[in-house]
C-alpha positions, 0 to 999 in steps of 0.5 A: 450447482454446488460443485460449480460454486466450489470450483469458482471459489477454488479458483479465487483461492488459487488466484492470489498464489498464482499472481504472486508467484508470477510477479516474483518470477517476473521481478527476479527475471528483470535485469538489475532489478535491485537497482530499482528497489534500492532508491525506494528503500533509501527514500523510505529509510530517510523519513524514518531517520529524520523522525528518529533524530527529532524524537531523540532530540539530536536535531533542533525542532525547527530543523527537524520540521524542515527536514520532515517537509523535505523527506515527505516530498521525497516520500511522494516520489516513492508513492508515485513510483508505486502508483506507476506500477499499480496503473500498469497492473490495472491495465493488465500488462503481462509482466512486471515493468520496473520503471526508471526513477528519472521521471521523479517530478511526475512521480512526486506530483502523483504521490502528492495527490495520493497523499491527499486521498490517504489523508482524507480517508485516514481522518475518516478512519480515525473518527470511526475507530474512536467511535467504535472504541467508545461504543464497544467500550474498548478503552483499556484500564491497564496494559494487560487489557489492551488486547481487544483495542490492539486487535481492532487497530490491526484489523483497521490497518489491514482493511486500509491495506485493501481499501486504498488500492480500490480508491486509487483505482477510481482515481486512476480511471477518473483522474479527479480526487473528489471522485474517490470520496463518492460513497455510492461508487466506492461501495460498488467497487468494494462489492465487486473487487473484494473477494477471497483472493483479495482478502488473502493478499491484504492479510499476506501483505500485512503479515509478511511485512510485519514478520520481515520487519521484526526479524530484520530489525533485530540486526541493529542499524543494518537491520533497519536498513535491510527492513526498509529495503525489504518493505519497499520490495514487498510494496512493489510486489503487492502493488502489482498483485493487488492491481492485477486482482482488481483488474481481474475482478472489474473485467470491464470498463475503461483502462486506467489512465495517468496524465503524469507520465503519458 
C-alpha cells in the first residue's frame, strides 16, 4: 500500500516536467512560432511604457489616462489569446496550437470577462492580505523588518498564479462570470486539482518569470523589450501546462466551451 502511494506520488512529481518538456517541444516545432509570440509581447510592453511615461511626467495626466484605457483594451486581447490556448489544453488537445491573432475582437471580449474575474478576486485577496498583516502583526517598523511582509506577498502572488486558472476553468465550463464566485464549487475544484505537480508549476512560473526578468532588465531598454517578449512566451507555455494539469486532474466532466470563437 505504501509502495503504491509512493508510485502515484512519483507520477505526480514527474507529470509537470513531462508536460513542460512536451509543450516546449511542440512550441519550437511550430513553424514561425516567434511571429505569434512577438505581438503578445509587444502589447504587454505597450502598457508598461504608458505607465512609465505617466509616472515620469513625460505626458499629461489626462492623456495618460486615455492611453491607459486604450492599452488596457489591447491587454484584454492578449488575455483572450492566452485563454484560447488554455481552453484547448482543458480539452486535452495533443499538441500546442498557436492560434492566429486575426480574431482580435473575440479575444478582447473574452479578456474583458477574465479581467472582471481577476478584479473581483483581487479585491477579495487584498482584503485578506490586509487582515493577515494586521492579525499577524507584520507591519514593519523599518525597511529591514519588511521580510515577513514580503514573503507573505510573494506567497499570495504564487497562490493566485494557481488559483486563477482554476476559476477560469469553471468559467470555461459554465460560461457565466458569477458562477466562478460560488465558494462551494470553487473549493471542490481546488481540492481536486491542487496536487504536487500543480504546485510545482505555479512555483516554476513565478521563479522563472522573476529570474528571467531580473536578468534581461539589466540590458537597459533592449532588456525591457526582451523581458516583455520572454514573459509572454512563458505565459503561453505555462498557460498550456496548467491547463493540461487541470485536464488530467479533473478526469471527467463536460469539455471546456467558449462562445467567442466557436
